C-alpha positions as CSV (number, residue, x, y, z in Angstrom):
1,M,-11.6,17.0,-14.4
2,L,-8.2,16.4,-15.8
3,P,-7.1,12.7,-16.3
4,R,-4.1,13.2,-13.9
5,R,-6.5,14.6,-11.2
6,R,-9.0,11.7,-11.7
7,E,-6.1,9.2,-11.5
8,L,-4.8,10.8,-8.3
9,L,-8.3,11.0,-6.7
10,G,-9.1,7.4,-7.7
11,F,-5.8,6.1,-6.4
12,A,-6.2,8.1,-3.1
13,T,-9.7,6.8,-2.6
14,V,-8.7,3.1,-3.1
15,G,-5.7,3.8,-0.9
16,L,-7.8,5.1,1.9
17,L,-10.0,2.0,1.8
18,A,-6.9,-0.2,1.7
19,Y,-5.3,1.8,4.6
20,A,-8.5,1.3,6.7
21,V,-8.3,-2.4,6.1
22,D,-4.6,-2.4,6.9
23,L,-5.0,-0.3,10.1
24,A,-8.0,-2.2,11.4
25,L,-6.5,-5.6,10.9
26,F,-3.1,-4.5,12.2
27,T,-4.6,-3.1,15.3
28,G,-6.8,-6.2,15.9
29,L,-3.9,-8.6,15.3
30,R,-1.5,-6.6,17.4
31,G,-3.9,-5.9,20.3
32,P,-6.6,-8.5,21.0
33,A,-5.0,-11.3,19.0
34,G,-1.6,-10.6,20.7
35,L,0.6,-11.2,17.6
36,D,4.1,-9.7,17.4
37,P,4.2,-6.4,15.4
38,L,6.0,-7.7,12.3
39,T,3.6,-10.7,11.9
40,A,0.6,-8.5,12.4
41,K,1.8,-6.0,9.8
42,S,2.6,-8.7,7.3
43,L,-0.9,-10.2,7.5
44,S,-2.6,-6.7,7.5
45,F,-0.5,-5.9,4.4
46,L,-1.6,-9.0,2.4
47,A,-5.3,-8.2,3.1
48,A,-4.8,-4.5,2.2
49,C,-2.8,-5.3,-1.0
50,T,-5.6,-7.5,-2.3
51,V,-8.2,-4.8,-1.6
52,A,-6.0,-2.1,-3.2
53,Y,-5.4,-4.2,-6.4
54,A,-9.1,-4.9,-6.8
55,G,-10.0,-1.3,-6.2
56,N,-7.4,0.1,-8.7
57,A,-8.1,-2.5,-11.3
58,L,-11.9,-1.8,-11.1
59,G,-11.5,1.9,-10.6
60,P,-8.9,4.4,-11.8
61,Y,-6.9,1.9,-14.0
62,R,-9.8,-0.2,-15.4
63,T,-9.0,0.9,-19.0
64,T,-5.2,0.3,-18.8
65,R,-5.2,-3.2,-17.2
66,A,-3.6,-6.0,-19.2
67,P,-5.3,-9.4,-18.9
68,G,-3.8,-12.3,-16.9
69,L,-1.7,-12.5,-13.8
70,R,1.2,-10.2,-14.7
71,P,-0.5,-7.0,-13.5
72,Y,-1.3,-8.6,-10.1
73,A,2.3,-9.9,-9.8
74,A,3.7,-6.6,-10.6
75,F,1.3,-4.8,-8.2
76,F,2.2,-7.3,-5.5
77,A,5.9,-6.6,-6.1
78,V,5.3,-2.8,-6.0
79,N,3.4,-3.2,-2.7
80,L,5.9,-5.6,-1.3
81,A,8.5,-2.8,-1.7
82,G,6.1,-0.4,0.0
83,A,5.6,-3.0,2.8
84,A,9.3,-3.3,3.2
85,V,9.4,0.5,3.8
86,Q,6.6,0.2,6.4
87,L,8.3,-2.8,8.1
88,L,11.6,-1.0,8.1
89,C,10.0,2.0,9.9
90,L,8.3,-0.4,12.4
91,A,11.4,-2.4,13.1
92,V,13.6,0.7,13.6
93,S,11.1,2.2,16.0
94,H,10.2,-1.0,17.9
95,Y,13.6,-2.8,18.0
96,G,16.1,0.0,17.3
97,L,14.6,2.8,19.3
98,G,12.8,0.7,21.9
99,L,9.5,2.3,21.3
100,T,7.4,-0.8,22.0
101,S,3.9,0.4,22.8
102,Q,1.0,-0.4,20.5
103,R,0.6,3.4,19.9
104,A,4.3,3.7,18.8
105,D,3.9,0.6,16.6
106,T,0.9,2.0,15.0
107,V,2.5,5.5,14.4
108,S,5.7,4.0,13.0
109,G,4.1,1.3,10.8
110,A,0.8,2.7,9.9
111,V,1.4,6.4,9.8
112,I,5.0,7.2,9.0
113,G,5.7,4.0,7.1
114,M,2.5,4.2,5.2
115,A,3.1,7.8,4.1
116,L,6.6,6.9,2.7
117,A,5.2,3.7,1.1
118,T,2.4,5.6,-0.6
119,V,4.7,7.7,-2.6
120,L,6.6,4.6,-3.8
121,R,3.3,2.7,-4.5
122,F,1.8,5.5,-6.6
123,W,4.9,5.8,-8.8
124,G,5.2,2.0,-9.1
125,T,1.6,1.4,-9.8
126,R,1.3,3.8,-12.6
127,T,4.8,3.0,-14.0
128,W,4.9,-0.7,-13.8
129,V,1.4,-2.1,-13.3
130,F,-1.4,0.0,-15.0
131,R,0.6,1.9,-17.5
132,A,-1.2,3.4,-20.4
133,E,0.1,2.8,-23.9
134,G,3.0,5.1,-24.6
135,R,3.1,6.2,-20.9
136,V,5.9,4.9,-18.7
137,G,5.5,6.9,-15.5
138,S,5.1,10.2,-17.2
139,W,2.5,12.8,-16.2
140,T,1.2,13.0,-19.7
141,G,-1.3,10.1,-19.5
C-alpha cells in the first residue's frame, strides 16, 4: 500500500473513533444531561481531540512525532480551528435558522460541521503537527 493511502486510512480510522466519542458524548450531554448545545459540543470536542491525538501519535504518525508538548499544542490548535467550524455550523443552525431540535443540532454540529472540519484537520495535522522531514503539507511524504 502506498504511504499516502496508509496515512489516509490511518487518519480516517482514528478519526472515526474520535467521531464516535464526540457523537456519543455530545448526544448524552445534549439529551439526558440537558446541557445547552454549545457547552455539550465543547466538552465532546475536548474528549474527542484527546482520543484523536493519541490515536494519530501512536498510529499513522508514530514515526514523524517530535518529542515534547509542541505536537500536542499544535494538534490542539488545528482541532480547535476544526471545532470552530463545527460550532459555527451548530450556532447558525440552532440560533440563526431556529432549528432547535436535538436531531437538527446533531446534523449541523456532528455531521455537516464534522465533514467540513475533517478536511481542515487532515491538512493541518499533516502540515503542522506530524510533518515528515522535508514535507510541509505536500503529497510526496
